[in-house]
N, C-alpha and C positions, 0 to 999 in steps of 0.2 A: 905789637904795635897798637896803641890806643885808637879807639874809634873817634871820628869827628862827627858829632850829631848833625851839624849843619850840612856837611858834604853828604852824609848818609841820607838825610831827608831830601836834599836836592836831587840826588841820584834816583830815589824812588819816584819823585814827581816827574823828572825828565823821562823815566822809564814808562811813564803814562799809566801808573797804577791807579785804578779807579777809586780806590778807597784805602786810606792809610789810617790805622788806629794807633794813637799814641797813648800808652798807659803811663801816667805820671802823676805824682803828688804835687808837681810844680807847674800848675796851670799857667801862671803868668810867664814863667820862663819858656814853656812850650809855645805860647801865643806869640812871644817875641821872636822865637826861632822861626816859626811859620811865617810871620810877617817879613822877616829878613829874607827868607828864601823866595817868597813871592816878589819882593822888591828886586832881588838879584835877577830873577827871571822876567821881570817887567810884566807880570801877570796879576790880574785882579785877585784879591783874596775875599772869599765869602765865608760867613759863619752862620751856622744854624742854631736856633734856640726854639724851645717849645712855645714861647710867648711871642717872639718876633717873627719866627719863620726863617727863611733863607734870604740873606741880604749881604751886599758888599759891606766890608767893615768901614769903608771910607764914605759911605752914603747913609743917610737917615732912613730911607724907605727900604722895604723888603719886598721880595717877589710875592705877589698876591696868592693867598691860599696855600702857603707852604709850611704851615705850622705842624702839620702831621708828617712824619718822616717819609711815608710812601709817596706823598704828594711832592715833597721836596726832591726825592730821587727822580720822580717823573720829570720834574722841571729841569733838573740837572741833565738827564738823558736827552731831553728835547733841545737843550741849549746848543747853539752853534759856536759859542765862544769858548776858548780855553780859559781855565781859571783854576785857582787853588782854593 
C-alpha cells in the first residue's frame, strides 16, 4: 500500500512531534505540503531562516532576536500557541 505524504505529515503533527525533519530535493513541493497541512489543521505556519529568524509565513515581521537557532527554539518553547 503506497504511502500518502499529506496524511503521514498530518499524523506526525497531530501526534505532537516537537520537530519533524523533511529530507527532500523538492523544497517547493515540501513547502506546499506543509502549508496544506497547516491549513487543514487551521494552525498558523512558521518558517525559520538565518536572515529573518522565526516568523509566520503570512506576516512580514518575525519574532525579535530569533535568527540564531537556539534562540528560536527558546521562543518556540516559551510560546503558548500551537503552530506548525
